[in-house]
C-alpha positions as CSV (number, residue, x, y, z in Angstrom):
1,M,0.0,0.0,0.0
2,S,2.8,2.5,0.9
3,N,4.7,1.7,-2.3
4,Q,1.5,2.3,-4.3
5,N,0.8,5.6,-2.6
6,S,4.4,6.6,-3.1
7,S,4.3,5.9,-6.8
8,S,1.0,7.7,-7.1
9,G,2.4,10.7,-5.3
10,G,5.5,10.7,-7.5
11,F,3.4,10.6,-10.6
12,K,1.2,13.5,-9.5
13,S,4.2,15.5,-8.6
14,L,5.7,14.8,-12.0
15,F,2.4,15.8,-13.7
16,A,2.4,19.1,-11.7
17,S,6.0,19.9,-12.8
18,L,5.3,19.0,-16.4
19,A,2.1,21.0,-16.5
20,I,3.9,24.1,-15.3
21,V,6.6,23.7,-17.9
22,V,4.1,23.2,-20.6
23,A,2.1,26.2,-19.5
24,F,5.1,28.5,-19.7
25,A,6.1,26.9,-23.0
26,I,2.7,27.7,-24.4
27,G,2.9,31.2,-23.1
28,V,6.2,31.8,-24.9
29,L,4.9,30.2,-28.1
30,V,1.7,32.4,-28.0
31,Y,3.9,35.5,-27.4
32,V,6.2,34.8,-30.2
33,V,3.9,33.4,-32.9
34,V,0.6,35.0,-32.2
35,L,1.3,38.3,-30.5
36,G,4.6,38.8,-32.4
37,A,3.1,38.1,-35.9
38,A,4.2,40.6,-38.5
39,S,0.6,41.3,-39.4
40,N,0.2,43.0,-36.1
41,F,2.7,45.8,-36.9
42,D,3.4,48.4,-39.4
43,A,6.6,48.8,-41.5
44,E,8.3,50.6,-38.6
45,G,7.4,47.9,-36.1
46,H,4.7,49.8,-34.3
47,P,1.4,48.1,-33.4
48,L,-1.3,48.8,-35.9
49,P,-4.1,51.2,-34.6
50,G,-6.5,49.2,-32.5
51,N,-4.4,46.0,-32.8
52,Y,-4.4,44.7,-29.2
53,L,-2.2,41.7,-30.0
54,G,0.6,43.9,-31.2
55,M,0.1,46.2,-28.1
56,M,0.4,43.1,-25.8
57,Y,3.6,42.1,-27.6
58,K,5.1,45.5,-26.8
59,G,4.5,44.6,-23.1
60,G,8.0,43.0,-23.2
61,F,9.4,39.8,-21.8
62,I,7.1,40.0,-18.8
63,V,4.1,39.2,-21.0
64,P,5.0,35.5,-21.8
65,I,5.7,34.9,-18.1
66,L,2.3,36.3,-17.1
67,M,0.6,34.3,-19.8
68,G,2.4,31.1,-18.5
69,I,1.1,31.9,-15.0
70,F,-2.4,32.4,-16.3
71,I,-2.3,29.2,-18.2
72,T,-1.0,27.4,-15.1
73,I,-4.0,28.6,-13.2
74,V,-6.4,27.4,-15.9
75,I,-4.7,24.0,-16.1
76,F,-4.8,23.3,-12.3
77,S,-8.3,24.8,-12.0
78,I,-9.5,22.2,-14.5
79,E,-7.6,19.5,-12.7
80,R,-9.0,20.4,-9.3
81,A,-12.5,20.7,-10.7
82,L,-12.3,17.1,-12.1
83,T,-10.7,15.8,-8.9
84,I,-13.3,17.3,-6.6
85,S,-16.1,16.2,-8.8
86,R,-14.9,12.6,-8.5
87,A,-14.5,13.1,-4.8
88,K,-18.1,14.1,-4.4
89,G,-19.2,10.8,-5.9
90,K,-22.0,10.1,-8.3
91,G,-25.1,11.1,-6.3
92,N,-26.2,14.0,-4.1
93,I,-24.0,14.2,-0.9
94,E,-26.9,15.3,1.4
95,G,-29.1,12.5,0.2
96,F,-26.2,10.0,0.6
97,V,-25.5,11.1,4.2
98,R,-29.2,10.9,5.0
99,N,-29.5,7.3,3.6
100,I,-26.4,6.2,5.5
101,K,-27.9,7.6,8.8
102,N,-31.0,5.6,8.3
103,L,-29.3,2.4,7.2
104,V,-26.7,2.5,10.0
105,S,-29.4,3.3,12.6
106,G,-31.2,0.2,11.5
107,N,-28.0,-1.9,11.6
108,Q,-28.3,-2.5,7.8
109,F,-24.5,-2.5,7.3
110,D,-24.5,-4.5,4.1
111,A,-27.0,-2.1,2.5
112,A,-24.9,0.8,3.7
113,I,-21.8,-0.6,2.1
114,A,-23.7,-1.2,-1.1
115,E,-24.8,2.5,-0.9
116,C,-21.2,3.5,-0.6
117,N,-20.2,1.4,-3.6
118,K,-22.9,3.1,-5.6
119,Q,-22.0,6.6,-4.4
120,Q,-18.2,6.2,-4.7
121,G,-16.0,9.2,-4.0
122,S,-14.0,10.3,-1.0
123,L,-17.0,10.6,1.4
124,A,-18.1,7.1,0.5
125,N,-14.6,5.7,1.1
126,V,-14.6,7.2,4.6
127,V,-18.0,5.9,5.4
128,R,-17.2,2.4,4.0
129,A,-14.1,2.2,6.1
130,G,-16.1,3.0,9.3
131,I,-18.8,0.5,8.5
132,E,-16.3,-2.3,7.6
133,K,-14.5,-1.6,10.9
134,I,-17.8,-2.1,12.8
135,Q,-18.4,-5.4,11.1
136,S,-14.8,-6.6,11.7
137,I,-14.9,-6.0,15.5
138,K,-18.5,-7.2,16.0
139,G,-17.4,-10.6,17.2
140,E,-14.4,-9.4,19.3
141,S,-14.6,-9.2,23.1
142,M,-14.2,-5.4,23.5
143,D,-15.8,-3.0,25.8
144,K,-17.9,-0.1,24.5
145,E,-15.2,2.5,24.8
146,S,-12.7,0.4,23.0
147,R,-15.1,-0.3,20.1
148,V,-15.9,3.4,19.8
149,A,-12.2,4.3,19.8
150,A,-11.4,1.7,17.2
151,I,-14.2,2.9,14.9
152,Q,-13.2,6.6,15.4
153,K,-9.5,5.8,14.6
154,E,-10.5,4.0,11.4
155,I,-12.6,6.9,10.2
156,E,-9.9,9.4,11.1
157,E,-7.3,7.4,9.2
158,A,-9.6,7.1,6.2
159,T,-10.3,10.8,6.3
160,A,-6.5,11.6,6.6
161,L,-5.9,9.6,3.4
162,E,-8.6,11.4,1.4
163,L,-8.0,15.0,2.4
164,P,-4.6,15.4,0.9
165,M,-6.0,14.3,-2.5
166,L,-8.7,17.0,-2.3
167,S,-6.3,19.9,-1.4
168,K,-3.4,18.9,-3.5
169,N,-2.2,21.5,-6.0
170,L,-4.4,24.2,-4.5
171,V,-1.1,25.8,-3.3
172,I,0.0,26.1,-6.9
173,I,-3.1,28.1,-7.7
174,S,-2.7,30.4,-4.7
175,T,1.0,30.9,-5.4
176,C,0.3,31.8,-9.0
177,A,-2.3,34.3,-7.9
178,T,0.2,36.0,-5.7
179,I,3.1,35.9,-8.2
180,A,0.9,37.2,-11.1
181,T,0.4,40.5,-9.2
182,L,4.1,40.8,-8.4
183,W,5.2,40.1,-12.0
184,G,2.6,42.6,-13.3
185,L,4.0,45.1,-10.9
186,I,7.6,44.4,-12.1
187,G,6.4,45.0,-15.7
188,T,4.7,48.2,-14.7
189,V,7.9,49.5,-13.1
190,L,10.0,48.6,-16.1
191,G,7.5,50.3,-18.4
192,M,7.5,53.4,-16.4
193,I,11.3,53.5,-16.3
194,R,11.2,53.4,-20.1
195,S,8.7,56.2,-20.2
196,F,10.7,58.5,-17.9
197,A,13.8,57.7,-19.8
198,A,12.1,58.9,-23.0
199,L,11.0,62.1,-21.2
200,S,14.6,62.7,-20.0
201,N,16.1,63.0,-23.4
202,A,17.4,66.4,-24.4
203,G,15.2,68.3,-26.8
204,A,11.9,66.9,-27.9
205,P,10.8,63.7,-26.0
206,D,10.8,60.4,-27.9
207,T,7.1,60.0,-28.2
208,T,7.4,56.5,-29.6
209,A,9.5,55.3,-26.7
210,L,7.2,57.1,-24.3
211,A,4.1,55.4,-25.7
212,T,5.9,52.0,-25.7
213,G,6.8,52.4,-22.1
214,I,3.4,53.4,-21.0
215,S,1.9,50.6,-23.1
216,E,4.2,48.0,-21.5
217,A,3.3,49.3,-18.0
218,L,-0.5,49.2,-18.5
219,I,-0.5,45.8,-20.3
220,N,1.6,44.1,-17.7
221,T,-0.6,45.6,-15.0
222,A,-3.8,44.4,-16.7
223,L,-2.5,40.9,-17.3
224,G,-1.1,40.5,-13.8
225,I,-4.3,41.7,-12.1
226,T,-6.5,39.5,-14.4
227,A,-4.5,36.4,-13.6
228,S,-4.4,37.2,-9.9
229,V,-8.2,37.7,-9.7
230,I,-9.0,34.5,-11.5
231,G,-6.5,32.6,-9.3
232,I,-8.0,34.0,-6.1
233,I,-11.6,33.2,-7.2
234,M,-10.7,29.6,-8.2
235,Y,-8.8,29.0,-4.9
236,N,-11.7,30.2,-2.8
237,Y,-14.2,28.3,-4.8
238,F,-12.3,25.0,-4.5
239,S,-11.6,25.6,-0.8
240,T,-15.3,26.0,-0.2
241,K,-16.1,22.8,-2.0
242,I,-13.4,20.9,0.0
243,D,-14.8,22.3,3.3
244,A,-18.3,21.1,2.3
245,I,-16.9,17.6,1.6
246,T,-14.9,17.6,4.8
247,Y,-18.0,18.6,6.8
248,S,-19.9,15.7,5.3
249,M,-17.2,13.3,6.2
250,D,-17.3,14.5,9.8
251,E,-21.1,14.4,9.9
252,A,-21.2,10.8,8.5
253,G,-18.4,9.7,10.8
254,F,-20.2,11.1,13.9
255,T,-23.4,9.4,12.7
256,I,-21.7,6.0,12.4
257,V,-20.2,6.2,15.9
258,Q,-23.4,7.5,17.6
259,S,-26.0,5.5,15.8
260,V,-24.6,2.1,16.1
261,N,-25.0,0.1,19.3
262,V,-21.4,-0.7,19.6
263,S,-21.9,-2.5,22.9
264,K,-23.4,-5.4,21.1
């Protein structure tokens, strides 16, 4: 079991690393091929009027980095959505917990396990572990306190195995949300440096350099804030979903312990 979990964890870590590399590679590719296409610029290399792709290209080397961060957020948001959807199982969580309460209260353990097999998901795994523990210790000579402790320990261990899978990679989304703002700020500062450098020239200011610097500053600011906002929204959304699943696990575990006459 430990070797299997270790291999699974290693594969998931490898997937996360490769996903980040691919995201940044796509960001660079889009920057060079799409944003940097010759059709976006005039003969002098300036963006065509109203051509936002060319304007984004003038944002400088910060742009592909911000695009890579944004794509990373999208990739892991999709991955978390699929994982949490599987963790919730096939049916309605509230209805499942309600059915388990009724079945466990009536000592219908086999029917409860069948309900878990039908539901699937992380919650069903935790409930099944608790019910199977009840059945395994039914014939043992244990006092009530020992039975309750054994069942609670089994449920806690099952929950501890499921929770890391739910929260995995959320830290990547939150980190990207923070980094996006900082990278956007760096791009803003670099753009403003170029703008002031153009204004400091003797004689007439270099209006082209001035416009390029301001464009770089605004574009990087916009991209950084956009990526950060989306990352924060997705992180909070998934955190709320995980909290709901965790609450259901606790509720179901409490029901199993309290509703079963463990003294028998």
